[in-house]
Each structure stands twice: as C-alpha cells, then as structure tokens.
N, C-alpha and C positions, 0 to 999 in steps of 0.2 A: 245349682239351678237345673231344673228339668230340661231347659232349652239345650244345655250342653250334652245331655244324655240322648236327646231326641234328634237333633239336627246334624251335627258333624258326623261324617262317615267313619272316622277312625279316631283312635286315642290320641294320636299326634295332633290332629286338628282340635280335638276337645281341649287338650292341654294348652295349645296355642291361644285359643279363644278365651280360655279361663284366665290365662296370664294377662292378656290384654284387658279383659273385663275388670280384673282386680287393679291393674295399673291405672286405668282411666276412669274407674268408678261407673261403668256402664250400667244402666238399668236393664231390666229384662227385655224391654221393647228395643232398646238400642242394640243389645247383644243379638237379638233375633234379626234385626235389620242388617247388622254387620255380617252375620252368618249367611243369610239369604243373598246378600250382595257380594259374597265371596271376597271379603276383605283380604284374606290370606293370599289371594292371587294378585291383588293390586299393590300391596305394600312393598315398596322397594322395587317395583317392576321396571321403572325407567332406568336404563343403563346410563352410567355417568363416569367421569374421571375425577369426581370430587375427592375420593380418598387419596389420589395421587398428588393433588394440588392444594388441599386444605388440611388444617389440623383436624384430628378426629371429631371433636365436638362440632366444629363448623361443618365438616363433611356430613355428619348425620343430620344436622339441621337443614342443610341445602338439599340433601336427598329427600327429606320429608316434604320440602316445599315443591319439588318437581315430580313427586311420585305420580304414577299414571296407572291407569286412566282415571279421570274423575267421573263419577257416576251422577248424572243429573236426571234420573228416571222420573223424579217428582215434577219435572217441568213439562213433560209430554212434548218434547221436541223431537224432530226427525234427526237421524244420524248426521245428515248433511246440513244442519242448521248453521247459518252464518253467525259470526261473532256478535253482530248487532242483535240478532234474534236471541242469542243466549243471554246477552246483557239485559235486554228488555224483559225476558222471562224471569231472570233472577231478581231484577228490580221490582217487578210486579209481585213476586213471591215475598220479597222483603217487606214491601208495603202491606201486604195482606197480614203478615206476621205481626208487624207493628200495630196495625189496626186491631188485631185480636188481643194484644196486650193492654189496650185501653189508653186512657189519658196519661200524660206524663212521659211518653216516649216520642222521640223525634229522630228523623234521619236528615242530616244536612250534608249534601254533597251528591253530585252526579256529574256525569260528563255533559257538557253543554256544547252544542254545535255552533260554530261560526265559520264564515268563509272570508278569506283574504286573498285577493287576486286569483280567484277560482281554486284556491287550495282549501281543503277542509281541515278544521282544527277542533279538538275536543279537550279543552283544559279541564283539569280536575281540581276540585276545591279541597 
C-alpha cells in the first residue's frame, strides 16, 4: 500500500504497520488512521506485572485489555473530561452509528441511575 511508503518515517515502522495490517486485515483508511494516531507508541504502553503472575496467553490478553492510552479524538472532549462525560459522548456516538445502519439494529442496555438512602447506584443490564 502506498500509505506504508508515504507515512511511517522509517523501515522499522513500515514493517511494524505492514505486519499489523496483514494480521488484522486493516483497510487503507484504518491503516492511515492507525499511523496518524501513532498506534506503535500506544500498544503495550501500560506497565504491568501480568507476565509474572499469569500464563503467557492470559498475560498477553490482559495486557491488550489495559493498554494505554485510549484515543477518543472523535468525541471532541477536553482532556479533563469526567467519566460521565466520556460515557455520555460514547453512548451518543454509538446511537449515531446505529441510526446510520438503519432498521434492524438495536442497543439494549445502559447504566440507569437510582438513589437509595442518598447513595447513587448505576446497575448495568
């Protein structure tokens, strides 16, 4: 792909993105997005002790689950956005995507707020 020749600065990065694109079946658009978002800097960035306490397969999976940082540029949120603002923005975006897909798609579940003895609760369905 020409994206690999134009965007990454060096051969090592080109090879890294080429391998990931082949492994995950990325389209040209997704590959471009991953390069611009500097995925290579984010993958495996979160330090952990998973390899010391989990079998190799579980360690790799756990590391992928907590990799950091997550990039939510598409939500137009401030860096200091509260968790509730992030959730609301993600849910709004999910709703927009489902509406674009048309009839036959549904989302069931969201946190619902209720208060008991002045304590806030958010059960998940």
